[in-house]
Wavefront OBJ file of the C-alpha trace (Angstrom):
o trace
v 7.696 89.232 13.660
v 6.946 89.127 17.394
v 3.525 87.673 16.659
v 4.979 84.740 14.721
v 7.608 84.119 17.379
v 4.984 84.048 20.124
v 2.810 81.683 18.068
v 5.780 79.395 17.478
v 6.759 79.358 21.152
v 3.133 78.734 22.143
v 2.893 75.775 19.769
v 6.160 74.312 21.052
v 4.976 74.744 24.645
v 1.694 73.019 23.847
v 3.499 70.048 22.291
v 5.928 69.750 25.217
v 3.045 69.865 27.711
v 1.221 67.127 25.823
v 4.318 64.932 25.657
v 5.059 65.452 29.355
v 1.501 64.511 30.336
v 1.592 61.371 28.203
v 4.995 60.408 29.595
v 3.743 60.835 33.136
v 0.804 58.514 32.497
v 3.071 55.919 30.896
v 5.372 55.966 33.944
v 2.432 55.596 36.330
v 0.887 52.728 34.351
v 4.176 50.982 33.598
v 5.683 51.242 37.095
v 6.311 47.741 38.507
v 5.277 46.828 42.015
v 8.008 46.681 44.641
v 8.703 43.208 46.058
v 7.657 42.782 49.677
v 11.162 41.586 50.555
v 12.494 45.087 49.754
v 9.808 46.738 51.882
v 10.729 44.700 54.976
v 14.350 45.921 55.003
l 1 2 3 4 5 6 7 8 9 10 11 12 13 14 15 16 17 18 19 20 21 22 23 24 25 26 27 28 29 30 31 32 33 34 35 36 37 38 39 40 41
């Protein structure tokens, strides 16, 4: 029983890590540039 639980938790962790990495790349690629008028304030 413990073996199956650890396998299940490992699989869930692997999926979450993959989703988090993909989300991070999407945020970096999709991030708009800040207007220079906001930087001068």
